[in-house]
N, C-alpha and C positions, 0 to 999 in steps of 0.2 A: 209732320207738315212744317213748311217753315215759309214765313213772309219777309221779302223785303220791300223796304220802302225807301228810295234814292230822294234825297234835297239838294239844294244849292247849284242848281244851274241856272243860268240866265244870259242876258246880251253882256260882253266885256270887249274891252276895244283890244288891239295887236296889241302882245307886251304886257297884256293885263293877267289877274290871276283870280283865280276862283277856287274853291274848296267845296267837292261834292261828298255829302256823306250817306251812308248805306246802314237804315236802324233793320236789326232784323229780330223775329222772335218766332215762338215755336220750339221744335224740336232740336237746337242747336250745338254742337259738337265743337268742340275747342280745334279737334284736330280737321275738321272741314278746309278744304280749299275756297278763300274768297277771290274774287275776283270784280275790274273793270273791262266791261266791253264795251265798244260803239260804234255804231254804225250810220256813217255820212251818206247824204241824200245819193240816191243812187248805185252806193256801194255796199259791199258784202258787208256783214259786221264783224270786228276785229278785236283782238282780245287787245287791251292798253296797258292791266296790269294784274299780277295775281301776289295773292302772299298766303305764305302755310306754313305751320310750324313746323315742317320738317326741312323745305326748300330756300325758305325765305321768300325774296320778293325776285319776281322776274318783271322784266318790263318789254313792251315795243321799241324797239329798235329808234323810231319817231318820234318817240316821249323820253326816250332816256337823259337824265339831266335837267330836266324841265317837271315830271310830273314825279309825285311820294304816293305809295300806297299804306296805310298804316290799320292797325288792328288795337279795337281794346277789345278783348273776351269778357272781362267784366262788363262791360257795356252793352255788348254785342254790335258793335259800331266798327265797321271799315269805312274809312274817308281815302280820299284822291285829291289831294293839294295838286293843285295844277297852274305853273307858275311859265311866263314866257308863252303864252299864248298864240295861237298861229289862225290864220282864218281855216288853213286846212284843218285842225283842232275842231269846225263844227261838227257836230254829230248829236245825236241820242245816247247818252253813258247810260250804260245798264249793268245792276250789281249781279253778281251771279252767285250762289252758295252749291258747291259740289261735294258729296260726301260720298264715295262707291259709285255706284248707280244712284244717288239720290241727286238730283239736280234741278234748283228753281232759279227764278229769274223775276226780278224786279222789273217792274211796268218803265220805269227809265225817266230818265232826266237831262231836257234840250239845253245844249250850252251851244251858244252862236256867239264865233268870235267875228266883228266887225267895226268896222270906223263909219 
């Protein structure tokens, strides 16, 4: 079992920054893929960024150059630094842990970008 708890969401003005954190606990494998997804109102959930020990980092085109994903294996934490936020980044952001057929989700944290 793996438990994921996201934090760091909130209200921010366009152009601002937020840092999301995902704290993982349980049977954590350092080889697992950790990802951030988001679901905007009335839209499908989409991949924002992922990090793996083999492939490094991958980002959605919409966030490249603005968002940075990082991981601390020692602390079982995955961060998402979000800079240059835009109104279209407004969504619930979810942390995901995947290893083979094992797949876990956090409950999400709301990010609202508005003036």
